[in-house]
C-alpha positions as CSV (number, residue, x, y, z in Angstrom):
1,M,7.6,7.2,-20.3
2,P,8.2,10.7,-18.1
3,I,8.6,10.1,-14.0
4,R,4.9,11.0,-13.0
5,V,4.9,13.6,-10.1
6,I,2.2,14.7,-7.4
7,V,3.6,18.4,-5.7
8,A,2.1,19.3,-2.7
9,E,2.3,22.7,-1.3
10,D,0.4,25.5,0.4
11,E,1.7,28.2,-1.0
12,A,0.7,28.5,-4.6
13,I,3.0,30.7,-6.3
14,I,5.6,28.2,-4.6
15,R,3.4,25.2,-5.9
16,L,3.3,26.3,-9.5
17,D,6.8,27.6,-9.8
18,L,7.8,23.4,-8.5
19,K,5.5,22.6,-11.4
20,E,6.7,25.1,-14.0
21,I,10.4,23.7,-12.9
22,L,9.7,20.1,-13.2
23,E,7.6,20.3,-16.6
24,E,10.5,22.1,-17.7
25,A,13.0,19.4,-16.6
26,G,10.3,16.7,-18.8
27,Y,8.4,15.2,-15.6
28,E,4.8,14.6,-15.5
29,V,3.2,16.7,-13.2
30,V,0.0,14.6,-12.9
31,A,-2.0,16.7,-10.1
32,D,-0.9,18.9,-7.1
33,T,-2.4,20.1,-4.0
34,G,-2.1,22.6,-0.8
35,R,-3.5,20.4,1.6
36,G,-1.5,17.0,2.8
37,D,-4.9,14.9,3.6
38,E,-5.6,15.7,-0.5
39,A,-1.7,14.6,-1.4
40,L,-2.1,11.5,0.2
41,E,-5.3,10.9,-1.9
42,L,-4.1,11.9,-4.5
43,V,-1.5,9.6,-4.7
44,R,-3.3,6.7,-4.1
45,E,-5.5,7.6,-7.1
46,H,-2.7,8.4,-9.1
47,R,0.3,6.1,-8.3
48,P,3.1,8.1,-9.1
49,D,6.4,7.7,-8.5
50,L,7.2,10.6,-6.7
51,A,5.3,12.7,-4.4
52,V,6.7,16.6,-3.4
53,L,5.4,17.9,0.4
54,D,5.8,20.7,1.9
55,I,5.9,20.2,5.7
56,K,3.5,22.1,6.8
57,M,0.3,22.1,5.2
58,P,-3.6,22.0,6.7
59,G,-5.6,18.9,6.8
60,M,-2.3,16.7,7.2
61,T,1.4,17.7,7.9
62,G,3.7,16.7,5.1
63,L,5.4,13.9,7.2
64,E,2.1,12.3,8.5
65,A,1.5,11.9,4.4
66,A,4.8,10.7,3.6
67,D,4.8,8.5,6.2
68,R,1.9,6.5,4.9
69,I,2.1,7.3,1.3
70,A,6.0,5.5,1.9
71,A,4.3,2.6,4.9
72,D,2.8,1.5,1.6
73,R,5.6,2.0,-0.8
74,L,3.4,3.9,-2.9
75,A,5.8,6.4,-3.9
76,A,9.1,7.9,-3.5
77,V,8.8,11.5,-1.0
78,L,10.7,14.6,-1.3
79,I,9.7,16.6,1.8
80,L,10.2,20.7,1.0
81,T,10.8,22.8,4.4
82,A,11.6,25.9,5.8
83,F,13.2,24.6,8.5
84,S,16.0,22.9,8.7
85,Q,16.4,21.0,12.3
86,R,17.6,18.7,13.0
87,E,14.8,16.9,14.6
88,L,12.4,17.6,11.5
89,I,15.4,15.7,9.4
90,D,15.2,12.7,12.1
91,Q,11.0,12.6,11.7
92,A,11.5,12.7,7.9
93,N,13.8,9.8,7.5
94,Q,11.2,7.9,10.6
95,A,8.9,8.6,8.1
96,G,10.0,7.3,5.0
97,V,11.4,10.3,2.8
98,M,13.4,9.3,0.4
99,G,14.9,13.2,0.5
100,Y,14.6,16.5,2.0
101,L,15.4,20.2,0.3
102,V,15.4,23.3,2.2
103,K,13.5,26.3,0.8
104,P,14.0,28.9,-0.7
105,F,15.9,26.0,-3.1
106,Q,17.7,27.0,-6.6
107,A,16.1,24.9,-9.7
108,E,19.6,23.3,-9.6
109,E,19.7,21.6,-6.4
110,L,15.4,20.1,-6.9
111,I,16.4,17.9,-9.9
112,P,19.4,15.8,-8.2
113,A,17.5,16.1,-4.5
114,I,14.8,14.1,-7.1
115,E,17.1,11.7,-8.6
116,M,18.7,11.0,-5.2
117,A,15.0,10.1,-3.6
118,L,13.8,7.9,-6.9
119,G,17.5,6.0,-6.1
120,R,17.2,6.0,-2.7
121,F,13.3,3.9,-3.9
122,A,14.1,1.9,-6.1
123,E,16.9,0.8,-3.4
124,V,13.9,-0.1,-1.0
125,R,11.9,-2.0,-3.4
126,A,14.8,-4.1,-4.6
127,L,15.5,-4.8,-1.2
128,E,12.4,-5.6,-0.3
129,A,11.9,-7.9,-3.6
130,V,15.0,-9.7,-2.9
131,N,13.8,-10.5,1.2
132,S,10.7,-11.2,0.2
133,D,12.8,-13.8,-2.0
134,L,14.1,-15.3,0.5
135,R,11.9,-15.6,2.8
136,M,9.4,-17.9,0.3
137,Q,13.1,-19.7,-0.6
138,N,12.9,-19.9,3.5
139,Q,9.6,-21.0,3.6
140,A,10.0,-23.7,0.4
141,L,12.8,-24.8,2.0
142,A,10.9,-25.6,5.8
143,D,8.1,-27.2,3.8
144,S,10.7,-29.0,2.0
145,L,12.1,-30.8,5.4
146,E,8.9,-31.2,6.9
147,T,7.5,-33.2,4.5
148,R,10.6,-35.2,4.3
149,R,10.3,-36.1,7.8
150,L,6.9,-36.7,8.1
151,V,7.1,-39.2,5.5
152,D,10.2,-40.4,7.0
153,R,8.0,-41.4,9.8
154,A,5.5,-42.4,7.7
155,K,7.0,-45.1,6.2
156,G,9.0,-46.1,9.7
157,R,5.6,-46.8,10.4
158,L,4.5,-48.9,7.6
159,M,7.4,-51.0,7.5
160,D,6.6,-51.6,11.2
161,E,3.3,-52.1,11.7
162,H,3.2,-53.5,7.8
163,G,6.1,-55.1,7.1
164,M,6.6,-53.2,4.4
165,K,10.4,-52.1,2.8
166,E,11.2,-49.2,2.8
167,S,10.5,-48.6,-1.3
168,E,6.8,-50.4,-0.6
169,A,6.2,-48.0,2.1
170,F,7.5,-44.9,-0.1
171,A,5.8,-46.3,-3.3
172,F,2.2,-46.5,-0.8
173,V,2.7,-43.0,0.4
174,Q,3.1,-41.1,-2.9
175,R,0.6,-43.9,-4.6
176,R,-1.7,-42.2,-2.0
177,A,-1.2,-38.7,-2.5
178,M,-1.3,-39.4,-6.1
179,E,-4.7,-40.5,-6.3
180,R,-6.3,-38.1,-3.8
181,R,-4.4,-35.0,-5.1
182,V,-2.8,-34.3,-2.0
183,T,0.6,-33.6,-0.2
184,M,2.6,-36.5,0.8
185,A,3.0,-34.9,3.7
186,E,-0.9,-35.2,4.3
187,I,-0.7,-38.4,3.3
188,S,2.1,-39.1,5.6
189,R,0.0,-37.6,8.9
190,S,-2.8,-39.9,7.9
191,V,-0.5,-43.2,8.2
192,L,1.0,-41.3,11.5
193,D,-2.3,-41.1,13.0
194,G,-3.8,-44.0,12.0
195,R,-6.1,-43.2,9.2
196,L,-4.6,-44.3,6.9
197,G,-3.0,-47.6,5.8
198,P,-2.5,-50.4,3.6
């Protein structure tokens, strides 16, 4: 499938040139606009792979739109600007922009900038997926350790107060959890607070 792009550039001639360059290179321009606020809405509506945004537009700047697009990981963002000041580049980086191109640019500069932006965006999403998996694994491990701690304490109480052997106390907790269709941690809490016994 072709890479889907939204173009936001307030100068109509440049916008048309961009569309033509992109389409000739095999990209699909799904929408275009001359306003930053409309660019944000179009990205939310069409969910493109890439948003090419001019930095200065009416309604909302390209950086403001980029910040919102990047915050929700809606698309990779490539910023176009006539300015190359360090401050703007820093602002673009802080806004989550994945690529930056200074106007006037040549057609042969645009495609590598796009590919770099798409590549960086894919890396960010992959890292986020890995981090999410690690958080889930850490939470599962923490839950497992908490369950084990609670079950051990509940077994101890059943052994001390009801003269059960360790295997009997464990079987009691396990059986009650299955009967009530709750976790062993919940049964253990009930044993520990005195609501449940043999």
